[in-house]
Structure formats: C-alpha cells, structure tokens
MARBA-3410 file (N, C-alpha, C, O; in Angstrom, 1 decimal):
68
66.3,91.9,-21.9,65.1,92.5,-21.9,65.5,94.0,-22.4,66.5,94.6,-22.1 ~ 64.6,94.4,-23.2,64.6,95.7,-24.0,64.3,96.9,-23.1,63.2,96.8,-22.4 ~ 65.0,97.9,-23.1,64.6,99.0,-22.2,63.3,99.7,-23.1,63.3,99.8,-24.3 ~ 62.4,100.1,-22.0,61.5,100.8,-22.6,61.6,102.3,-22.8,62.4,102.8,-21.9 ~ 61.1,103.2,-23.7,61.3,104.5,-23.6,60.5,105.2,-22.4,59.4,104.8,-22.2
60.9,105.9,-21.9,60.3,106.6,-20.5,59.0,107.4,-21.0,59.0,108.1,-22.0 ~ 58.0,107.0,-20.3,56.6,107.8,-20.3,56.7,109.3,-20.0,57.4,109.7,-19.0 ~ 56.0,110.1,-20.7,55.8,111.5,-20.2,54.7,111.4,-19.0,53.9,110.5,-18.9 ~ 54.7,112.5,-18.2,54.0,112.5,-16.9,52.4,112.7,-17.5,51.6,112.7,-16.5 ~ 52.0,112.8,-18.7,50.6,113.2,-18.9,50.0,112.1,-19.7,48.8,112.2,-20.1
50.7,111.0,-19.9,50.1,109.8,-20.5,49.8,108.8,-19.6,50.4,108.6,-18.6 ~ 48.7,107.9,-20.1,48.2,106.6,-19.3,48.3,105.5,-20.0,48.1,105.5,-21.3 ~ 48.6,104.3,-19.4,48.6,103.2,-20.1,47.2,102.9,-20.7,46.2,103.5,-20.3 ~ 47.2,101.8,-21.6,45.8,101.3,-21.9,44.9,100.7,-21.1,43.7,100.9,-21.1 ~ 45.7,99.7,-20.3,45.1,99.3,-19.1,44.3,100.2,-18.1,43.1,100.1,-17.8
45.1,101.0,-17.7,44.7,102.2,-16.8,43.5,102.9,-17.5,42.6,103.2,-16.7 ~ 43.4,103.3,-18.6,42.4,104.0,-19.4,41.0,103.2,-19.3,40.0,103.6,-19.0 ~ 41.3,101.8,-19.5,40.2,101.0,-19.5,39.5,100.8,-18.0,38.3,100.8,-17.8 ~ 40.5,100.8,-17.0,40.0,100.6,-15.7,39.4,101.8,-15.3,38.5,101.7,-14.5 ~ 39.8,102.9,-15.6,39.0,104.3,-15.2,37.6,104.2,-16.1,36.6,104.6,-15.5
37.5,103.9,-17.5,36.4,103.7,-18.1,35.4,103.0,-17.4,34.3,103.4,-17.2 ~ 35.8,101.7,-17.0,34.9,100.8,-16.5,34.4,101.2,-15.0,33.3,100.8,-14.7 ~ 35.2,102.0,-14.2,34.8,102.5,-12.9,33.7,103.6,-13.2,32.8,103.7,-12.4 ~ 33.8,104.4,-14.2,33.0,105.4,-14.7,31.6,104.8,-14.9,30.6,105.3,-14.5 ~ 31.6,103.7,-15.7,30.5,102.9,-16.4,29.8,102.7,-15.1,28.7,103.3,-15.0
30.3,101.8,-14.0,29.8,101.4,-12.8,29.0,102.5,-12.1,27.9,102.3,-11.6 ~ 29.8,103.9,-12.0,29.4,104.8,-11.2,28.1,105.1,-11.9,27.1,105.2,-11.2 ~ 28.1,105.4,-13.2,26.8,105.8,-13.9,25.9,104.8,-13.9,24.8,105.3,-14.2 ~ 25.9,103.6,-13.8,25.0,102.6,-13.7,24.4,102.6,-12.6,23.2,102.4,-12.5 ~ 25.2,102.8,-11.4,24.5,102.8,-10.1,23.7,104.0,-10.0,22.6,103.9,-9.4
24.0,105.2,-10.4,23.4,106.5,-10.4,22.1,106.3,-11.2,21.0,106.7,-10.8 ~ 22.3,105.7,-12.4,20.8,105.6,-13.3,20.0,104.7,-12.7,18.8,105.0,-12.6 ~ 20.4,103.6,-12.1,19.4,102.7,-11.4,18.9,103.3,-10.2,17.8,102.9,-10.0 ~ 19.2,104.1,-9.4,18.8,104.7,-8.4,17.8,105.8,-8.9,16.8,106.0,-8.2 ~ 18.1,106.6,-10.0,17.4,107.4,-10.4,16.2,106.8,-10.7,15.2,107.2,-10.2
16.2,105.8,-11.6,14.9,105.3,-12.4,13.9,104.7,-11.2,12.7,104.7,-11.2 ~ 14.7,104.2,-10.2,13.9,103.4,-9.0,12.9,104.6,-8.4,11.7,104.5,-8.1 ~ 13.7,105.8,-8.3,13.0,106.9,-7.5,12.0,107.4,-8.5,10.9,107.8,-8.1 ~ 12.2,107.5,-9.7,11.2,108.2,-10.6,9.8,107.0,-10.7,8.6,107.3,-10.7 ~ 10.1,105.9,-10.7,8.9,104.8,-10.6,8.3,104.9,-9.5,7.1,105.1,-9.5
9.0,104.9,-8.2,8.4,105.1,-6.8,7.6,106.5,-6.7,6.6,106.6,-6.0 ~ 8.0,107.5,-7.4,7.3,108.6,-7.0,6.0,108.7,-8.0,5.0,109.4,-7.7 ~ 6.1,108.2,-9.1,5.0,108.3,-10.0,4.0,107.3,-9.7,2.8,107.6,-9.6 ~ 4.3,106.1,-9.6,3.5,104.9,-9.4,3.0,104.6,-8.0,1.8,104.2,-7.9 ~ 3.9,104.7,-7.0,3.2,104.7,-5.6,2.9,105.9,-4.9,1.9,106.0,-4.3
3.9,106.9,-5.1,3.5,108.2,-4.4,2.5,108.8,-4.9,1.7,109.5,-4.2 ~ 2.2,108.8,-6.3,1.1,109.4,-6.7,1.5,110.8,-7.5,0.7,111.5,-8.0 ~ 2.9,111.2,-7.5,3.3,112.5,-7.9,3.2,112.6,-9.5,3.6,111.7,-10.3 ~ 2.7,113.5,-9.8,2.8,113.7,-11.4,4.1,113.6,-12.1,5.1,113.9,-11.5 ~ 4.1,113.2,-13.2,5.6,112.8,-13.8,6.3,113.9,-14.1,7.6,113.8,-14.1
5.8,115.1,-14.5,6.6,116.5,-14.6,7.2,116.8,-13.2,8.4,117.2,-13.0 ~ 6.5,116.7,-12.4,7.0,117.1,-10.8,8.0,116.3,-10.6,9.1,116.7,-10.4 ~ 7.9,114.9,-10.7,9.0,114.0,-10.3,10.1,114.0,-11.1,11.2,113.8,-10.6 ~ 9.9,114.3,-12.5,11.3,114.5,-13.3,12.0,115.7,-13.1,13.3,115.7,-13.3 ~ 11.2,116.8,-12.6,11.8,118.0,-12.4,12.7,117.9,-11.1,13.9,118.2,-11.1
12.1,117.3,-9.9,12.7,117.2,-8.5,13.9,116.1,-8.9,15.0,116.2,-8.3 ~ 13.9,115.3,-9.7,15.2,114.5,-10.0,16.2,115.2,-10.7,17.4,115.1,-10.3 ~ 16.0,116.0,-11.8,16.9,116.6,-12.6,17.5,117.8,-11.9,18.7,118.2,-12.2 ~ 16.8,118.5,-11.0,17.4,119.7,-10.3,17.0,119.7,-8.7,16.1,120.5,-8.2 ~ 17.8,118.8,-8.2,17.6,118.7,-6.6,18.3,119.7,-5.8,18.0,119.8,-4.6
19.2,120.5,-6.3,19.6,121.5,-5.6,19.5,123.0,-6.2,20.5,123.7,-6.2 ~ 18.2,123.4,-6.7,18.1,124.6,-7.2,17.0,125.5,-6.3,16.4,126.4,-6.8 ~ 16.9,125.2,-5.0,16.2,126.0,-4.1,17.0,126.8,-3.4,18.1,127.0,-3.8 ~ 16.5,127.3,-2.3,17.1,128.6,-1.5,18.2,127.7,-0.4,19.1,128.4,0.1 ~ 18.1,126.4,-0.3,19.0,126.0,0.5,20.3,125.4,-0.1,21.1,124.7,0.5
20.4,125.8,-1.4,21.7,125.5,-2.3,22.9,126.0,-1.7,22.9,127.2,-1.3 ~ 24.0,125.1,-1.6,25.3,125.6,-1.2,26.0,126.5,-2.1,27.1,126.9,-1.6 ~ 25.7,126.9,-3.2,26.5,127.8,-4.0,25.6,129.1,-4.2,26.0,130.1,-4.8
END
C-alpha cells in the first residue's frame, strides 16, 4: 500500500465537501418550504396583503424587541 501525502489542516476531502453541500441544501429546502407555506397561509387564509406578509417574512427581527 502506497503512503499518502499528509493533508494540510485547511483542506477537506471531496466526500466531505459533498456531504456539507447536501446538508446545506437540505437545510435551505426546509427553510424555503416553511417560508412558502407561511406566505400562502398569510395571504390566502389569514387575508393579510401580500406586501405586509412578504415584509414580515423577510425581516422578522427588525422591531424594538430585536436582540441586537
């Protein structure tokens, strides 16, 4: 068995990069499905105007209760 050259501390293997990418895709897919469901609920069922529903979805922490 041939010896492999040692990897530097800052590089990732191709498999690890793919696994991180798939985890990020799954996280974003979950977030987008939740956001789209809330937008449809707010506009079609609750009767909130689309501009207000979109603004409240995009900037949920812009009020005085913001932690920053």
